[in-house]
C-alpha positions in Angstrom: -92.6 -4.6 90.0 -94.8 -3.7 93.1 -93.4 -4.2 96.9 -95.8 -7.3 97.4 -94.5 -8.9 93.7 -91.0 -8.2 95.5 -91.3 -9.3 98.8 -93.4 -12.6 97.4 -90.3 -13.7 95.0 -87.8 -13.5 98.0 -90.5 -15.3 100.4 -90.6 -17.7 98.2 -86.7 -17.8 97.7 -86.2 -17.7 101.0 -89.0 -19.8 101.9 -86.8 -23.0 99.7 -83.5 -22.6 101.2 -84.9 -22.5 104.6 -86.9 -25.4 104.3 -83.6 -27.2 102.6 -81.7 -25.8 106.3 -84.7 -26.9 108.6 -84.5 -30.5 106.9 -81.1 -31.0 107.9 -81.6 -31.5 111.8 -81.1 -35.0 113.1 -83.5 -35.7 115.9 -81.1 -36.4 118.0 -79.6 -32.8 118.0 -82.4 -30.7 119.1 -80.8 -30.2 122.5 -77.2 -29.1 120.9 -76.4 -25.3 121.7 -72.8 -24.5 120.8 -72.6 -21.9 123.7 -74.1 -21.1 127.2 -75.7 -17.9 126.0 -76.8 -19.7 122.7 -80.6 -21.1 122.0 -80.7 -24.8 121.3 -81.4 -26.2 118.0 -84.8 -27.0 119.1 -85.3 -23.6 119.8 -83.9 -21.9 117.2 -85.2 -24.1 114.8 -89.0 -23.4 115.6 -88.2 -19.9 115.9 -86.9 -19.9 112.5 -90.0 -22.3 111.3 -92.3 -19.3 113.2 -91.0 -16.3 111.0 -92.8 -16.6 107.9 -96.1 -16.6 109.6 -95.0 -13.2 110.8 -95.8 -11.5 107.3 -99.4 -13.1 107.8 -99.3 -11.1 110.9 -98.1 -7.9 109.7 -100.7 -7.9 107.8 -104.0 -9.3 109.7 -103.0 -7.6 113.1 -101.8 -4.1 114.3 -98.7 -5.4 116.0 -98.0 -7.7 118.8 -97.6 -7.6 122.8 -95.1 -10.1 124.5 -97.4 -9.8 127.7 -99.8 -11.7 125.4 -99.7 -15.3 125.1 -97.7 -16.5 121.7 -98.7 -19.7 121.3 -95.8 -21.7 119.3 -96.4 -25.9 119.0 -94.2 -28.3 121.0 -91.7 -29.3 118.9 -90.1 -32.6 119.2 -88.5 -33.7 115.6 -87.7 -32.9 112.3 -91.2 -34.2 111.1 -93.3 -31.8 113.6 -90.7 -29.2 112.7 -90.9 -28.7 108.7 -94.7 -29.3 109.2 -94.7 -26.5 111.7 -92.9 -24.8 108.8 -95.0 -25.5 105.7 -98.0 -24.1 107.9 -96.9 -20.5 108.7 -95.3 -20.6 105.3 -98.6 -21.3 103.6 -100.1 -19.2 106.0 -97.4 -16.0 105.5 -97.9 -16.9 101.7 -101.4 -16.3 101.3 -101.3 -12.7 102.3 -98.4 -11.7 100.0 -101.4 -10.5 97.7 -101.7 -7.2 95.3 -104.8 -5.7 97.9 -102.4 -6.1 100.9 -100.2 -3.3 98.8 -102.4 -0.6 100.4 -101.7 -1.9 103.9 -97.7 -1.4 103.9 -97.5 2.2 105.1 -99.8 1.3 107.9 -98.2 1.0 111.3 -98.0 -2.1 113.6 -96.5 -2.0 117.2 -93.8 -4.3 118.9 -94.7 -4.1 122.8 -94.5 -5.6 126.2 -97.2 -4.1 127.9 -96.8 -0.8 128.4 -93.3 -1.0 127.1 -93.5 0.0 123.3 -90.4 -1.4 121.4 -91.1 -0.1 118.0 -94.1 1.3 115.9 -92.8 1.1 112.4 -94.5 0.6 109.1 -95.6 -3.0 108.3 -93.5 -2.9 105.2 -90.5 -2.5 107.7 -91.9 -5.4 109.7 -91.9 -7.6 106.5 -88.9 -7.0 105.6 -87.4 -7.2 109.5 -89.0 -10.7 109.4 -87.7 -11.7 106.1 -83.8 -10.7 107.3 -84.8 -12.3 110.9 -85.3 -15.5 108.9 -82.2 -15.2 106.9 -80.2 -14.0 110.0 -81.2 -17.2 112.3 -80.5 -19.6 109.3 -77.4 -18.7 109.5 -77.1 -19.4 113.3 -78.5 -22.4 112.4 -75.8 -23.3 109.2 -73.1 -22.7 112.3 -74.7 -25.1 114.5 -74.9 -28.0 111.9 -71.2 -27.3 110.8 -70.0 -27.3 114.1 -71.8 -30.7 114.7 -70.0 -31.8 110.9 -73.4 -31.8 109.5 -73.4 -30.8 105.9 -75.0 -27.7 105.1 -77.2 -26.7 102.0 -76.1 -23.7 99.9 -78.2 -20.4 100.3 -76.9 -18.1 97.5 -74.8 -21.0 95.8 -73.0 -23.9 96.7 -71.9 -24.7 100.6 -68.6 -25.9 100.5 -70.7 -29.5 101.7 -71.1 -29.7 97.8 -68.8 -30.0 96.2 -68.9 -28.0 93.3 -65.7 -27.1 92.7 -63.9 -29.4 91.9 
């Protein structure tokens, strides 16, 4: 199995789980935040929906500079959130193709103007983007749990799915 095949399998599986989690957010809970240092659900969920597109960005650019504008659409409800996720998911999936295997060892830079945060091989950025999606999805699960909204399982059933008896 090539790295691209591995990432495509993981991307597809995590995408299905993420789509299911995002679909649980009620439109009237986008402003919820459990702690002053937490993101609100709208910002967190929008970030989660954007992350699959980082796969595309990793293959099609040499990095991102946070000093430059980064366009994120205004998301106001779950339907818009899911449409944005599908757009970014399809962009990411479109670049998980065999010919991009040769790009995985090329450098990709994360910076803010002159301040360089990292310069790592693209393979590491793809792993990070997938891991970030999983990490932030788990945060969203906690937010939903605190709101008493049933959450789907990620790697098996959740306690809300009552499959254990």
